[in-house]
C-alpha angles and dihedrals in degrees: 000000000000134000148178131269133109103234089121094058113104132225121250134035119331128189088227131017119180116191128190093336113190125183119180130174121204116231119187119338102302109023137076135193112231098214096163117019113195106309127169131194142142136216122209125214113283093010129127114217115196118207113196139174142119123289114294096024093118101252097127091043088054091055092049091047091054088055089044089236084125109036111233118237090221142337133071135276108197112190119182090341097312125105104228092198090064097051126104119236097269095047091046092053090053093046090052091064085074092050121056133179133215111204131217098244106053097188099050091046090066125074106253092206097056131070115253092246091054091050091053092046094046097089090052091051093048093052095035094232109182128324124316090258092050091049092051092049092048093050092050091048094050093046090053090049091057094045102258122131107238092210092056091043090056093061105027134079128217096265089061092064131069122250092259092050091049090053089052088051091051089051090051091051090051091054103050096082091052098242125191095209129039122188111209108200105198091312096175104034093096094049134087115263094251091049090047090061092050093051093046091051089048091053091050092050093047092047090059095040097047098033093241133175114213140201107197115196118194145137093218108089093191090060093046093050092059097051107029131088092190129019131207118195118210131197126178095340097315137095114242103174138011123185146134111285094250094047094047095051097041097042113017109187102190120073090227092053088049091055092049092051093046088052093063106111118247110225093228120085091201096055116099111214115204096198135165120263138194130199134222134026127288112275119257115277086217090066108017119188121265119252113007110014091215096053097099089062102030121107091211099054121142135162093280090058091051096052109028128055111226120236125222110263137172119257098166145349105321090343120122132172137183101213135112092215109030122186110261105189141015118208121203115235119220095321093287095122093245121113147200124222129226113204131205116232 
């Protein structure tokens, strides 16, 4: 399915540039899991990059490797001109104050023994930012910005708040050190649909107000479309397509991307969706297929796909795909909003 290459990387300065990132985990004495297998991407200032794919594709591991929570096996992570993989422990800790992460489970990411206000203030205390009075004022201000009452936060613990409120608290904690990049690791997947919309709108508002750059990791393409400027699609540790949000959703070029988009539910029980489907489960990351990693499940597979890994190449303005037989056109069916794909062989 996916391959290497750096055709999708852009010229000029980027807030973050990841090159040939590899993350492997040993299992047993003679085997390794290839969680991330040589991916590259960049994020420009003020941009939101969405990273999508089904469970197990390596998207969350990528986010943790950027933060160096999970140490990469190889590759570089250049943030604001500095390669984080080359820093010693002290320098890495300081660099991380400019990168923050919002985790998938908002309640377990907060200390259950501390009040919410103390948890939000903790980063400021650790780094001794300002006086005690300035820290207190900043924490109250950030809590108010995310919709949490500071007075209640001063006397309550995480279990006394709902999941959506805890995610707002986690967002507040990520903002207090004034980061330039926030990695959002499936921040709304554990929330109700109505609460998801509130949190997404909050992230958009805070991005504009604080001048943030975001990486938004999710498996829900409908969510990613609404918040992302650019989208990268992952499958089994590789990137298969990178494009602007509008281009990706209107003209997906990779068969796997096409399947993901056709799987988005249509909010009309009477609408028949003639979508694309694939069979089988993803191959094991312990023993990935040769050639294109998607070829065991792809309807367009031929001998080239089985033997040769595709390389990322441009097929349009800011639209790149790693596929030997990309989809060329999408034809609307009967005005229902569904589509059929015509592939080039």
